[in-house]
Every structure is written in C-alpha cells, then in structure tokens.
Legacy VTK file of the C-alpha trace (Angstrom):
# vtk DataFile Version 3.0
C-alpha trace
ASCII
DATASET POLYDATA
POINTS 332 float
-19.097 23.033 7.973
-15.752 23.741 6.336
-14.682 21.207 3.744
-11.785 19.031 4.836
-8.678 18.949 2.709
-5.545 16.846 2.811
-2.826 18.429 4.924
0.625 18.913 3.487
3.307 17.105 5.506
5.283 20.320 5.995
5.525 23.236 8.422
5.790 23.281 12.227
4.531 20.272 14.160
0.823 20.396 15.022
-1.403 18.497 17.428
-2.579 15.378 15.592
0.671 14.984 13.646
2.542 11.695 13.613
6.125 12.291 14.713
9.098 9.953 14.410
11.540 10.373 17.291
15.078 9.061 16.898
16.636 8.521 20.304
19.905 7.167 21.704
21.495 4.398 19.620
19.171 5.231 16.708
16.079 3.750 18.324
12.874 4.940 16.607
9.543 5.714 18.235
6.494 7.036 16.369
3.877 8.987 18.334
0.762 11.067 17.623
0.980 14.544 19.136
-1.726 15.417 21.665
-1.723 18.724 23.568
-0.881 18.159 27.229
0.258 14.543 26.740
3.671 12.970 27.404
5.662 10.179 25.803
7.347 8.050 28.438
10.458 5.893 28.089
12.875 4.350 30.586
15.133 7.349 29.887
12.456 9.888 30.854
9.370 11.693 29.554
8.994 13.963 26.535
6.179 16.502 26.677
4.198 16.694 23.457
3.876 20.453 23.969
7.669 20.725 23.679
7.352 19.312 20.145
4.200 21.137 18.975
5.156 24.351 17.178
8.753 23.275 16.516
10.007 22.881 12.928
10.857 19.458 11.556
14.429 18.405 12.151
14.447 19.856 15.686
16.194 18.251 18.640
13.825 17.704 21.571
15.091 17.010 25.092
13.197 14.996 27.672
13.117 16.020 31.340
16.446 14.241 31.914
18.135 16.078 29.052
18.233 13.062 26.699
18.060 14.265 23.100
15.666 13.056 20.391
15.590 14.077 16.730
12.041 14.794 15.516
10.730 14.391 11.956
7.390 13.567 10.433
7.504 9.981 9.113
7.950 9.609 5.385
5.179 7.631 3.703
7.519 4.618 3.609
7.989 4.963 7.386
4.270 5.409 7.970
3.123 2.300 6.102
5.622 0.127 7.976
4.463 1.365 11.395
0.712 1.842 10.869
-1.939 -0.568 12.247
-2.381 -3.592 9.986
-5.397 -5.748 9.374
-3.628 -7.627 6.578
-0.091 -7.943 5.265
1.019 -4.817 3.430
2.655 -4.284 0.064
6.181 -3.145 0.929
7.281 0.350 -0.150
9.806 -1.131 -2.585
6.998 -2.962 -4.395
4.632 0.018 -4.245
7.353 2.075 -5.917
7.661 -0.535 -8.665
3.890 -0.606 -9.172
3.645 3.183 -9.428
6.633 3.439 -11.799
6.460 0.292 -13.920
2.667 0.415 -13.850
2.924 3.967 -15.213
0.422 5.385 -12.714
-0.054 8.967 -13.908
-1.885 12.078 -12.644
-5.569 11.785 -13.513
-5.446 8.002 -14.001
-8.498 5.860 -13.256
-7.180 2.967 -11.162
-8.794 -0.199 -9.805
-7.176 -1.940 -6.828
-8.113 -5.320 -5.317
-7.747 -6.027 -2.412
-7.104 -2.986 -0.313
-5.405 -4.788 2.620
-4.324 -2.150 5.159
-4.231 0.723 2.679
-0.463 0.871 2.070
-0.597 0.760 -1.736
-3.733 2.937 -1.750
-1.769 5.856 -0.296
0.924 5.633 -2.971
-1.722 5.390 -5.687
-3.636 8.405 -4.362
-0.453 10.456 -4.425
0.327 9.370 -7.979
-3.126 9.963 -9.508
-3.593 13.328 -7.799
-6.947 15.050 -7.196
-8.041 14.596 -10.817
-7.651 10.807 -10.796
-9.925 8.154 -9.328
-9.146 5.106 -7.214
-11.690 2.304 -6.762
-10.511 -0.216 -4.184
-12.245 -3.571 -3.703
-12.009 -5.599 -0.510
-13.796 -8.747 0.609
-13.416 -8.164 4.346
-15.063 -5.184 6.015
-12.527 -5.231 8.876
-9.636 -4.716 6.460
-11.530 -1.917 4.690
-12.079 -0.165 8.042
-8.369 -0.346 8.885
-7.375 0.909 5.428
-9.786 3.879 5.563
-8.539 4.866 9.026
-4.888 4.593 7.976
-5.439 6.779 4.906
-7.268 9.381 7.005
-4.462 9.342 9.572
-1.891 9.936 6.856
-3.780 12.574 4.850
-6.072 14.076 7.479
-9.055 13.249 5.269
-10.540 10.371 3.278
-10.151 11.656 -0.317
-13.346 12.190 -2.301
-11.786 10.496 -5.344
-11.294 7.216 -3.438
-13.990 4.627 -2.881
-13.749 1.265 -1.087
-16.243 -1.303 -2.358
-16.985 -4.407 -0.294
-17.288 -7.762 -2.047
-15.610 -9.917 -4.676
-14.059 -8.070 -7.600
-15.751 -10.392 -10.082
-19.182 -9.382 -8.774
-18.583 -5.730 -7.908
-16.320 -4.403 -10.669
-18.909 -4.449 -13.503
-21.348 -2.575 -11.249
-18.861 0.096 -10.181
-16.656 0.645 -13.254
-17.988 0.869 -16.807
-16.356 -1.127 -19.632
-13.212 0.573 -20.917
-13.223 3.076 -18.056
-10.135 1.910 -16.106
-6.579 2.822 -17.069
-4.970 0.379 -14.627
-6.146 -2.691 -12.698
-3.951 -3.893 -9.816
-4.611 -7.333 -8.343
-3.234 -8.257 -4.908
-5.023 -11.515 -4.152
-4.526 -15.241 -3.814
-5.978 -16.219 -7.208
-5.740 -13.209 -9.565
-6.347 -15.409 -12.639
-9.996 -15.642 -11.580
-10.380 -11.883 -12.214
-8.681 -11.547 -15.612
-11.840 -11.523 -17.728
-13.633 -8.912 -15.635
-10.454 -6.813 -15.489
-10.061 -6.972 -19.272
-13.621 -5.726 -19.671
-12.954 -2.738 -17.409
-9.634 -1.757 -18.995
-9.216 0.775 -21.765
-7.258 -0.542 -24.796
-3.576 -0.058 -23.980
-4.306 -0.126 -20.252
-2.293 -2.250 -17.842
-3.209 -5.177 -15.647
-0.767 -5.571 -12.755
-0.600 -8.528 -10.373
1.263 -8.909 -7.090
1.828 -12.617 -6.370
3.969 -14.352 -3.770
4.946 -17.680 -5.337
6.324 -19.062 -8.578
3.274 -21.290 -9.023
0.946 -18.293 -8.792
3.182 -16.432 -11.236
2.995 -19.278 -13.757
-0.767 -19.763 -13.427
-1.499 -16.063 -13.849
0.715 -15.505 -16.893
-0.655 -18.588 -18.665
-4.198 -17.459 -17.936
-3.409 -14.029 -19.410
-2.179 -15.675 -22.624
-5.240 -17.919 -22.851
-7.630 -14.974 -22.952
-6.029 -13.532 -26.088
-6.871 -10.066 -24.758
-3.415 -9.030 -23.577
0.044 -8.533 -25.018
2.867 -10.742 -23.747
3.185 -10.370 -19.940
6.363 -9.259 -18.191
7.388 -10.361 -14.694
10.109 -9.413 -12.199
10.938 -9.029 -8.520
12.901 -6.338 -6.670
15.473 -6.847 -3.938
16.674 -3.974 -1.750
19.967 -4.010 0.137
21.002 -1.093 2.320
24.603 -0.063 2.922
26.449 0.614 6.169
28.158 4.019 6.025
30.693 4.730 8.753
33.985 6.377 7.787
35.912 3.934 5.648
33.742 1.037 6.848
31.446 1.181 3.831
29.858 -2.210 3.171
26.506 -3.873 2.495
24.217 -4.224 5.493
24.005 -7.723 6.948
20.216 -7.719 6.537
18.198 -6.876 3.450
14.646 -6.860 2.118
14.816 -9.748 -0.314
11.902 -11.532 -1.992
8.476 -10.220 -1.040
6.515 -10.930 -4.223
6.596 -11.101 -8.007
5.086 -8.343 -10.109
3.445 -9.072 -13.465
2.184 -6.577 -16.030
0.450 -6.917 -19.394
-1.085 -4.419 -21.841
-4.740 -4.660 -22.891
-5.176 -5.269 -26.597
-7.828 -3.504 -28.647
-11.035 -5.601 -28.806
-10.956 -8.095 -31.671
-7.168 -7.880 -32.054
-5.211 -11.111 -32.614
-1.770 -10.994 -31.053
1.024 -11.752 -33.582
3.140 -14.807 -32.825
6.134 -12.771 -31.647
7.599 -15.599 -29.599
7.718 -19.353 -30.118
5.837 -20.317 -26.965
5.246 -23.961 -26.183
1.858 -25.112 -24.969
1.619 -25.009 -21.198
1.264 -28.198 -19.150
-1.974 -28.904 -17.345
-2.326 -28.064 -13.645
-3.217 -30.808 -11.188
-5.171 -30.599 -7.926
-1.850 -30.960 -6.100
-0.511 -27.907 -7.940
-3.587 -25.946 -6.921
-3.204 -26.829 -3.222
0.096 -24.974 -2.884
-1.752 -21.660 -3.376
-3.749 -22.141 -0.185
-2.983 -19.691 2.650
-1.441 -22.370 4.883
1.097 -23.305 2.191
1.939 -19.635 1.602
2.597 -19.057 5.289
-0.300 -16.606 5.558
-1.694 -16.496 9.096
-5.272 -15.378 9.628
-5.543 -12.502 12.090
-7.763 -13.299 15.076
-11.017 -11.399 15.551
-9.631 -9.894 18.773
-6.504 -8.618 17.022
-8.567 -7.150 14.178
-10.822 -5.300 16.643
-7.749 -3.872 18.384
-6.165 -2.911 15.055
-9.339 -1.136 13.880
-9.560 0.741 17.199
-5.915 1.881 17.000
-6.262 2.952 13.372
-9.505 4.859 13.988
-8.070 6.602 17.079
-5.142 7.874 15.023
-7.513 8.922 12.221
-9.744 10.833 14.670
-6.737 12.735 16.038
-5.644 13.719 12.520
-9.197 14.657 11.506
-9.584 16.836 14.614
-6.334 18.627 13.730
-7.651 19.214 10.205
-10.842 20.879 11.485
-8.888 23.096 13.903
-6.651 24.288 11.057
LINES 1 333
332 0 1 2 3 4 5 6 7 8 9 10 11 12 13 14 15 16 17 18 19 20 21 22 23 24 25 26 27 28 29 30 31 32 33 34 35 36 37 38 39 40 41 42 43 44 45 46 47 48 49 50 51 52 53 54 55 56 57 58 59 60 61 62 63 64 65 66 67 68 69 70 71 72 73 74 75 76 77 78 79 80 81 82 83 84 85 86 87 88 89 90 91 92 93 94 95 96 97 98 99 100 101 102 103 104 105 106 107 108 109 110 111 112 113 114 115 116 117 118 119 120 121 122 123 124 125 126 127 128 129 130 131 132 133 134 135 136 137 138 139 140 141 142 143 144 145 146 147 148 149 150 151 152 153 154 155 156 157 158 159 160 161 162 163 164 165 166 167 168 169 170 171 172 173 174 175 176 177 178 179 180 181 182 183 184 185 186 187 188 189 190 191 192 193 194 195 196 197 198 199 200 201 202 203 204 205 206 207 208 209 210 211 212 213 214 215 216 217 218 219 220 221 222 223 224 225 226 227 228 229 230 231 232 233 234 235 236 237 238 239 240 241 242 243 244 245 246 247 248 249 250 251 252 253 254 255 256 257 258 259 260 261 262 263 264 265 266 267 268 269 270 271 272 273 274 275 276 277 278 279 280 281 282 283 284 285 286 287 288 289 290 291 292 293 294 295 296 297 298 299 300 301 302 303 304 305 306 307 308 309 310 311 312 313 314 315 316 317 318 319 320 321 322 323 324 325 326 327 328 329 330 331
C-alpha cells in the first residue's frame, strides 16, 4: 500500500477537498467535494462536478445562474468551521502561541489538552516533518474529534504526532523523557497542577506556555511557577483583534470584534540547580481560600459540558470528513 502523505492546499479542486463558497451578500458555505453530489440552497443547486477540476479563485454558477466564489478555506477558516468536541483555541491565540512561544521547525512540543485539534494543526505546521508533537487528552471523545479534524485538514494523520489518553501528570513521564521537550503548552482548567511534571520534561531554556481564561487562574499559575524556583520570571498578555470596514471612503472599525478569549503566560526553564537572582522586588503572595478556588470550576467559567449525543454526532461528522479526505489522498 502506498504511503499517505499530507496534501498541499494548492492546485485544482479535487474530490475530498473542503471548499469555501462565498455567495450573494457575502454569505459563506463550506462543503466537502464529492463526485456526483450537489450543494443545495434556496437560490438553487451547485453541482460538485462543476467545481472539481477548477482552479482556486474561480466563479461557479448554480443552475439558476447565481454566482459563487470558490476557495479552499485557510487554516483559520477551517478551525472555526470544523466539528468541535470542545472549545477551540482561536486562531489569534494560536498565532501568539506559535510566535511568542517560539515554536520552530524540528521542535519537540508537548500539548495538553488537545480539545478539537485546532492548536495541534498550527503546531504541526510550525514544527514541520522533523519535529514531534505529543498531545495529551483526558477524554477519548475529544481525541477522536481532534484526530479526524487533523486528517480532514491534512489528508493524513502525521506520523510525528501522537495523542495520549489520560492525565498529563500520569502520562507525561512515561511518554517524554526528562529534558526531551522544547515546549510544553497547557490548555486546561488547573495548569498549576502540571508545573512540576512539565519542568521535568523541559530542556533548560525551554518554554512552558499556559492558556487560561480568568484572572484568578492567571494569578494562581504565575505564583505557582515562582514557587517552584525552576523558571525565570513569567510574562503574561492577551490579544484583541478588531477588523476594519473598507468601503470607499467609509473606512472605520468594525462594530464587532474578537476581544478577550484567554490570557497567555510563558516562562523559561532554568538550568537544574540554578537559583534565580532577585531581579524584581516581589512581595509575598496572599494565601488562596476555598472560595477563591471555587471560581475556577467549569460552571463559574461559563463552560458547558457537551452532551453525549452531541459528541457522538460531532465525532461522526469529523470522521466522515476525514474519510473523504483520506480517500482523495489514496486516489492521488
């Protein structure tokens, strides 16, 4: 059997491709091309065969003559429209993680948890074929959705990517040797619980990166980093993205924007046995009460648990799209 390889998102449209159709009034629809199939709207049907073989940027007409502009979705488009088992890391935050986390080609990266695979795809692009990504996820359903989404996007599940089921604290020492990871990225409710095991896995000079939603989580994590004495002073920030309306001389900010999604925190791993110089006059932190701890619970963060029925449907949709892309890969 021929070895599968990731397909480049270029060239004429092929069966199995995801295509983003921009119709009247800028309305977007994303479909997966299937030979002989049709995409129906209230304005008429578009035959998939009329799209297959056309170059990107083509105008496709439905049977009523209504025009649609066809492109492959960018990765940022794909992650916002793909099936989700868990909330995703937004493209603006993934970009910050890749850039400010200095994710480089050949890097050995640890990610926990994997969610729906959004960040995983950006990381796989950044590390390239010579890097390695170990993703850890507690819930098998989320891992299934993430694997299917990555396969849909790339046409293959990369050999340099592994999803490990279970808690990071238990699984990381068994999967990654001490000093073997260049970067550890934590997207979880209580990342401070995984600092020690992350420090053990990181190479001196490596980065720990956390993605946290609330100020209380931000405070708890940074103080826990300082307490270990194994990291340099942490840095934290958030990113806000505001689009602009461009129409003639009516150039103004859009009325809607992507504001706060999460805080990002990074810190460098010190060499073992190093004592950090007192570079800043930091006051001793206050103690945390049980009431403080309660605000990190999912219900206080507004996190809604997906129902089992919705997860089954999401996994089915993701795996159907992955099978279509995989079939295209084998035909090519």
